[in-house]
N, C-alpha and C positions, 0 to 999 in steps of 0.2 A: 233862472236859478235863485235870484234874490226874492222874487215873488213866492217861489216854492218854500224857501226857508221862512219867509214872513208868515205864510199861511200855517206852516208847521208849528211855529212858535205860538200862534194864536190858538191852535188846537190844544196844545199842551197847557197853555194858560187857562183856557176855558175848563179843561178837565180838572186842573188843580182847584178851580173855583167851584167845582161840584156840578158843572153842566153835563147833562147826559149826552150820550153819543148821538141819538137822533136830533137833539137840539143843536149840537155842534154842526152836524151835516146841513141842517136847515139854515142856520145863521151864516155859515160860510159858503154855502152852495157847493159842498163837497160830497162825493159819493161815499157810502159806508165803508167799502173796502179800503179806500185811501186813509180814512180817519183811523180805522182799526189798525192798519199797518203801522202808522206813525205812533199810535199809543203803545202797541206791543213792543215796538223797537225801543221806546223810551221806558218800558216797564211801568207804564201808567194805566194799562188796561186793568179792569177790575180785578181785585185780589183773587176772585174766583178763577180767573184765567191762569194764574200761577198755581194755585192750590189744586185745581182740577181742570186741566187743559181740555178735557173732553166735554166739559160743561159749556153749553152755548151761553153767550152773553145776552141776556134777555132784558127787556125794558123794565121788568119787575125788579131787577137788581138795583134800580136807581136809588133805592132807600139806603143802600150801603155806601160806605166811603170808597174813594179811589186813592190809593196811596202808593208811594214808591216802596218796593220791598226793602230797600236800604233804610228807609225810615223805620220800618218794623224792626229790622235788625239792630239799629241804633237804640231803639227803645228797650229791646230785650237786654241790651248791654248795661242799662241803667238799673238801679235798685227799684223794685216795684213800690217800695215804701215812699219814694219820692212822689208818687202819684196817688197817695192816700191809702195804699193797701197795707195790711199787717205783714211785716216781713219783707225781705228783698227779692223773693223768688216770684217768677211769673208762672201762671197756670194758663191752660187754654181759655178758661172762662174770663180771666183777667185780660188777656190779649184780645179776645173777641169784643169785650166791652170797651177797651181802649180805642179800637179802630173801627168799631161797628161792623165787624166782619160777618159773613154768612156762617152761622153756627154749623149747619150740616156739612158745608163744603170744608170747613176747617177740620172737622172730625174725620171726614173722608180722607183728607191728606194725612192725618195721623195714622189712619188705618193702612194707607198705602206705604207708609214708612215703616210699617211693622212695629209700631210703638206699643207693644203689649208686654206685660211682665214676663210671660213665658218665652216669647220669641227673643226678647232682648237678653234674657238669662241664657238661653240656648246659644246665642251668638258669642258668649264669653268663653266658650269651650272650643278646643281645636277640632274635635270630632264627636260624632254621636255617641260612641262608646264611652268616652270620658264623661260626657254629660249624663248619660244614663247611670253610670256608677255613682256620680255625685248626688243625683236626685234620689237614689235608692239608699245611700248610706249616710250622707251628710245632711241633706235637706230635712229629713224627718226630725233630726236633733234640733235644727234651727226652728222648725215649726213648733216643737215642744217648748223651746225657750220663748218664742213669741206668745204662745198660749199662756205660759206660766206668768209672764210679765204683763199680760193683757196689752201687748204692744202692737204698733203698726209696723208692717214689713215693707221695706223699700229696697229697690235695686239702684245703686248709684252707677251712672253710665255717662258716656260722652257721645254726642252726635255731631258729626262733621258733614260738610256739604256733600261729600261723595257718598254718604249714607242715605241721601234723600232723593226723592224724585226731582227732576228738573235741576240737577246739580249745577249745570252750566249757568243757569239763571242766577242761582244763589251766589256762585263765585263772582259773576259779573257785578251783582248788586253789592257784594262785600267791598269791591274796589271803590265804591262811591261813599263808603262810610269813613269818617275821619278816624275811627278806631282801628282801621285796617293797618295803620302804620305800626301798630303794636304786634301784628301777627295775623294768623288765620283764625276765622271764627270757629269756636267750639262751644256747643251748647252743653253745659254740665248740668245734669238733671237727675232727678230720682223718679222712678215709676213704682207705684205701690202694687201690692198683690191684687188690689181691687181696681187698678187701672188709673189711679190719680197720677197726674204728671205735674212736676214743679221744678223749675230750674232757672238758670240765668246764662246769657250768652257772654263768653269771655273770648279774648283774643290772645292767641298763644303762638310763640315762635315754633316750638316743637311739641312740647307736652304741657299739660295744665300745671301751673305753679301751685304750691301748697296753700298760699294765701287765697287763691281762687277757689280751691276746693273747700277751704275753711268758710268762705262766704256762703257756699251752698249748704254746708252742714249747719251753720248758724241759722240759715233760712228755714230749714226743717223744724228747728226748735221754735221759731217764731210762728210758723203755720200751725204747729201742734204743741202749743205751749202747755196744754194740760194732759198730754199723752206721752207715753214712752214710745220710743222709735228704735227699731232695729234696722240697720242698713247693711245690705250685702254689697260687696265691691270686689272686682277682680284685683288681685294683688299687684300693686304698682309701688315703685319707690317713693312716689309722692306721699302715699298714705303712711309711710314709715318715718316721715320727718318728725323732728322733735316738737315743732309747733303744733302739728295735728295731734300727736300723742298727748301733749300737755292739755290741749283743749278737751280731748275725749275724757281724760282723767277727772276733769272738773264738771263733767256733764252726766249725772247719774241717770238721766232719762234718755240718753243716747248711747247706742251700742253699735260699733262698726265691726263687721265680721268680714275679713278678706279671705279669698279662696283662690 
């Protein structure tokens, strides 16, 4: 048993050092199935295995990084400006660059999560009839406002582990984050009508706090400092707090429309 644990620790240490799976097998005289089983169990298998579990792990992936999912989640909890970006929000391109992730696989995961403007907007309504009435009566007026202001249109939304593929892996990884003591992970983000995504991971007991939403709203202004932005959001008590209302009153380039 001690030899087994010793070998397992060696495998994990080599992976963190950037050694590829075939090299680990050769160096430690282990078979491929054993090494992959240990890596998957410790969530150190290539990020592609989490984002797209049907994608085989090929040797050509060795140019990419191997990281704990919890490391990515902790990074998403920090302001992006801490790593040299303008504004505090994370975008897919920023995350891919930070961890040297496979671009195609990352965007396939986004597609599997249905992170499109139309699908996320539809999910805000209780039924199809309510949604159809809204897009035929209210949305045209919003579109006219956006056109008149020459603004960008975003939907403000929240993504929780249960909304994602491989939710059990996300929940397990969240427990390894120091931030988990503050609550459950909630990615507060905006998705534009053209598909651009920007947001930040927050940790909430029940619902997102007004100061967390404020950070995201401020992030939009940083990303689009020279543009007007119109943001749609499902009506929540958080958006009616005095702190958010005061902030919006001082931002002529930002308009929040709740429905």
